[in-house]
C-alpha positions in Angstrom: 10.8 -18.3 14.5 8.5 -15.5 15.3 9.6 -12.0 13.9 8.4 -8.7 14.5 8.6 -5.5 13.0 10.9 -3.6 15.1 12.9 -6.3 16.0 16.9 -6.1 15.9 18.0 -9.1 13.9 21.9 -10.4 12.9 22.2 -12.9 9.7 23.4 -15.8 10.2 25.1 -16.6 6.7 27.1 -13.0 6.4 28.0 -10.5 8.7 26.2 -7.4 9.8 22.3 -7.1 10.7 19.6 -4.3 11.1 16.1 -3.9 12.0 12.9 -5.5 10.2 10.8 -2.9 8.9 8.5 -5.3 7.1 6.6 -8.4 7.1 6.8 -9.8 3.0 5.5 -13.0 3.2 5.4 -16.0 6.4 8.9 -16.5 5.4 10.4 -13.6 4.2 11.0 -10.5 6.1 12.3 -6.5 4.5 15.5 -5.6 6.9 16.6 -2.4 7.0 20.7 -2.9 6.8 23.1 -1.2 9.6 25.6 -0.7 7.2 24.2 1.1 4.2 20.7 2.1 5.3 19.4 0.1 2.5 16.1 -2.0 3.0 17.0 -5.6 1.7 14.7 -9.0 2.0 15.9 -11.5 4.1 14.7 -15.3 4.6 13.5 -15.7 8.2 16.0 -18.6 8.6 18.7 -16.4 7.9 17.9 -14.3 10.7 18.3 -14.5 14.4 16.9 -11.9 16.8 19.2 -9.9 19.3 16.7 -7.2 20.6 12.8 -8.0 20.1 10.8 -5.1 20.0 8.6 -6.9 22.9 11.5 -6.6 25.6 13.6 -3.9 24.4 13.2 -0.3 22.7 14.4 -0.4 18.6 15.3 2.7 17.3 12.0 4.3 15.9 13.9 6.6 13.4 14.9 3.2 11.6 11.2 2.0 11.1 9.6 2.7 8.3 6.1 2.1 8.5 4.2 5.8 8.0 1.1 4.3 8.6 2.1 4.4 12.7 4.3 7.0 13.0 1.3 9.7 14.2 1.1 7.2 17.0 2.4 7.9 20.3 3.9 4.4 20.8 5.4 1.5 18.5 2.3 -0.9 17.8 3.6 -4.1 20.0 3.2 -7.6 18.7 3.0 -10.7 20.8 2.4 -14.5 19.5 -0.2 -16.5 20.7 -0.7 -20.8 20.8 -4.5 -20.6 20.5 -6.4 -22.3 17.4 -9.6 -21.0 16.8 -9.3 -19.8 13.0 -10.7 -16.2 14.0 -9.5 -12.6 14.1 -10.9 -10.6 17.4 -10.5 -7.0 18.4 -10.2 -6.5 22.1 -10.3 -3.6 24.6 -7.9 -4.7 27.8 -7.0 -3.0 30.9 -3.5 -2.4 31.8 -2.3 -5.0 33.6 -2.7 -5.2 37.4 -4.7 -1.7 37.1 -8.1 -0.8 38.4 -10.7 -1.6 35.7 -13.1 1.2 36.1 -9.7 3.5 36.3 -7.3 1.9 33.6 -6.8 3.3 30.2 -7.7 0.6 28.0 -5.6 -0.9 25.3 -6.7 -1.7 21.7 -5.2 -4.9 20.7 -5.6 -6.9 17.0 -6.0 -10.3 17.5 -4.7 -12.6 14.4 -5.9 -16.4 15.9 -5.3 -18.0 11.8 -2.5 -19.5 9.9 -2.5 -16.3 7.9 -0.5 -13.3 7.4 -3.3 -10.2 8.1 -2.4 -6.9 6.2 -4.9 -4.5 8.1 -5.7 -0.8 8.3 -7.2 0.5 11.7 -8.8 4.0 11.5 -11.4 5.3 14.5 -14.9 7.3 14.2 -15.3 10.5 16.3 -17.7 13.6 15.8 -15.7 14.8 13.1 -15.7 11.6 11.1 -12.9 9.1 10.3 -9.1 9.2 11.4 -6.6 6.8 10.1 -4.8 5.3 12.9 -2.4 2.9 12.0 -1.9 0.1 9.5 0.5 -2.8 9.0 0.8 -6.6 8.7 0.3 -9.4 11.6 1.7 -12.5 11.7 -0.2 -15.6 12.4 -1.0 -16.5 15.6 -0.1 -13.5 17.4 -1.8 -10.1 18.5 -0.8 -6.1 18.5 -1.1 -3.2 20.4 -3.1 -0.7 18.0 -4.1 2.1 20.4 -5.0 3.4 23.8 -8.0 5.3 24.9 -8.4 6.9 28.3 -12.1 5.9 29.5 -13.3 9.8 29.5 -12.0 9.2 25.7 -14.6 6.6 25.1 -17.6 8.7 25.2 -16.6 10.4 21.8 -15.6 7.4 20.3 -18.5 6.6 17.8 -17.0 3.6 16.3 -13.6 1.4 15.4 -13.1 0.4 11.7 -11.2 -2.1 10.1 -10.2 -3.2 6.8 -8.0 -6.7 6.7 -6.5 -8.7 4.0 -5.5 -12.6 4.6 -2.5 -13.9 3.1 -0.5 -17.3 2.9 2.2 -18.0 1.0 1.9 -21.7 -1.3 -1.0 -23.9 -0.5 -4.0 -22.4 1.4 -8.1 -21.6 1.7 -8.1 -18.3 0.5 -10.4 -16.0 2.9 -12.6 -12.9 1.8 -11.2 -9.3 3.1 -12.8 -8.1 6.0 -14.3 -4.5 6.6 -15.8 -4.2 9.7 -16.9 -1.3 12.1 -17.5 -2.0 15.5 -19.7 0.3 17.2 -18.4 1.7 20.7 -21.0 2.3 23.4 -18.8 4.0 26.2 -21.0 2.5 29.1 -20.5 -1.1 27.9 -16.4 -0.6 29.2 -17.7 0.5 32.6 -19.8 -2.3 33.3 -18.1 -5.6 35.1 -20.1 -7.7 33.2 -18.7 -6.9 29.8 -15.1 -8.3 30.4 -14.6 -11.6 29.9 -12.4 -14.4 30.5 -10.6 -15.3 27.3 -7.0 -17.2 26.0 -5.5 -14.5 25.0 -4.8 -12.2 28.0 -4.2 -12.4 31.7 -6.8 -10.1 32.5 -10.5 -10.0 31.8 -11.1 -7.7 28.4 -14.0 -6.7 26.1 -13.7 -9.2 23.2 -15.5 -8.5 19.4 -14.9 -11.3 17.1 -14.3 -9.4 13.3 -14.4 -12.7 11.4 -18.2 -14.8 10.7 -21.1 -13.6 12.6 -21.1 -11.3 15.8 -24.2 -11.7 17.5 -23.2 -9.7 20.9 -22.3 -6.8 18.5 -25.5 -6.9 16.6 -27.4 -7.0 19.5 -25.4 -3.9 20.4 -26.5 -2.1 17.7 -30.4 -3.0 17.7 -32.7 0.0 18.3 -34.2 0.1 22.0 -37.6 -1.3 20.4 -35.9 -4.4 18.3 -33.5 -5.1 21.7 -37.2 -4.8 23.8 -38.6 -7.4 21.2 -35.7 -9.9 21.2 -36.1 -9.6 24.9 -39.7 -10.5 25.0 -39.2 -13.5 22.8 -36.3 -14.9 25.1 -37.7 -13.9 28.4 -39.5 -17.2 30.5 -40.4 -16.7 34.2 -38.0 -13.8 35.2 -37.8 -10.6 33.2 -33.9 -9.1 33.1 -33.5 -5.7 34.4 -33.2 -2.8 32.2 -33.4 0.7 31.7 -35.5 0.6 28.9 -39.0 -0.8 30.0 -42.1 -1.1 27.4 -45.4 -0.1 28.7 -48.3 -2.1 27.9 -49.0 0.6 24.9 -46.5 -0.3 22.1 -46.8 3.4 21.6 -44.9 4.2 24.8 -41.5 3.4 26.4 -40.0 4.7 29.6 -36.1 5.4 30.3 -34.7 5.5 33.3 -31.7 7.5 33.4 -30.7 7.1 37.0 -27.3 5.8 36.6 -27.5 2.6 38.6 -29.7 1.8 35.7 -27.3 2.6 33.2 -23.8 1.0 34.6 -22.8 -1.2 37.3 -20.4 0.7 39.2 -19.9 4.8 39.5 -16.3 4.0 40.7 -14.0 6.3 39.4 -16.7 8.6 38.1 -17.1 12.2 38.7 -20.7 13.7 38.6 -19.8 15.5 35.5 -18.9 12.2 34.1 -22.0 10.7 35.6 -24.6 13.3 34.1 -22.7 13.1 30.3 -23.6 9.2 30.6 -27.0 10.1 31.2 -27.4 13.0 28.9 -25.6 10.7 26.2 -28.3 7.7 27.2 -31.0 10.6 26.4 -29.7 12.2 23.3 -29.4 8.3 22.2 -32.8 7.5 22.8 -34.6 10.6 20.8 -32.0 10.1 17.7 -33.3 6.2 17.8 -37.0 7.5 17.5 -36.8 10.8 15.9 -39.0 9.3 13.0 -41.4 7.9 15.3 -44.4 10.2 15.1 -46.8 10.0 18.0 -44.1 8.0 20.3 -44.5 8.6 23.7 -41.2 8.5 25.7 -40.8 8.7 29.3 -37.9 9.8 30.7 -37.4 9.1 34.6 -34.9 11.5 35.8 -35.7 11.9 39.4 -35.7 14.7 41.6 -32.8 14.7 43.5 -30.9 17.9 43.3 -32.6 18.8 40.2 -29.4 18.9 37.8 -30.4 16.1 35.5 -34.4 17.3 35.4 -33.0 20.8 34.6 -30.7 19.8 31.6 -33.3 17.3 30.1 -36.0 20.4 30.0 -32.7 22.7 28.7 -31.8 20.2 26.0 -35.3 19.6 24.9 -35.8 23.6 24.5 -32.7 23.8 22.7 -32.5 20.9 20.4 -35.8 19.2 20.7 -38.1 22.3 20.3 -40.4 20.4 17.8 -41.1 17.7 19.9 -44.1 18.1 22.6 -42.8 17.7 26.3 -44.4 18.1 29.9 -44.3 16.6 33.1 -45.4 12.3 33.1 -48.3 11.1 35.2 -47.7 12.7 38.7 -49.9 9.5 40.0 -47.1 7.2 38.6 -43.9 9.5 39.0 -44.2 11.9 41.2 -42.1 14.6 39.8 -39.4 12.7 38.9 -40.2 12.2 34.7 -40.9 14.2 31.9 -42.6 12.5 28.8 -41.9 13.2 25.4 -44.3 13.2 22.1 -42.2 13.0 19.2 -43.8 15.3 16.5 
């Protein structure tokens, strides 16, 4: 029987019942007794669920999961019937909501026969912050947090620590200690959302177990990424906002928004400018020690706002680097070249 934290239960072999507060192992849970307010261990086989946390509201005052008390909602678990022996993290738009406008729900997915003991924190500008912790039954998923699309610009990474547990005969698994680098632009690209067996809607899926090649590619520097593209490309060269010139010492960065994301639906002019400037800062950070490297930022002319911001940031934060208008013959007035010093 699938019993989750927060479920209201009744005892089969005795009177009374309570609320499930902890998963002890695959067969046993801890129940907060209605009568005397004491927690007692009970076999799942001796319980019947009378109100599921997935379908009804459980009394939050009777839940003793302190790690999740700071969240604005109670983590919600759902059962799965997929067998891949993997652990995933997924960012899922709310069902029936517009993908580019919906808040993203962050799920932990346990597609293994073991119980997971997990902790989750996110990393923003001021460092890591604990969000929640708990247990997750085999073959189930749990909603951990929710992010507005604008909040993802401030999110650097999501960090997970996971221990596997299975009562009786089992194959021990090594604990997981994984950080997922978050690139906000990814969540605005429709191509990032894939169909999976875990959701009705398309989601952005990361694998925590084994090697996650997609995550590794996301974490490559611009130079490494271009090298990987050159090695794999055949007759057709894929489009990219980053282009290597014939010289290895010069790269081009196209800051036009259509080179960075697939769609601007739901984005204000301020949001678009933030994405462009985030790309600008990211490239300069990645190349800050490449002395002599020349970077051409293609910003166009338009109303001049992006160009002004680029020049302003170069004077304010990157004064040690040399900057000038890029080749007029190649770019007109629409590009600035920065030489790393």
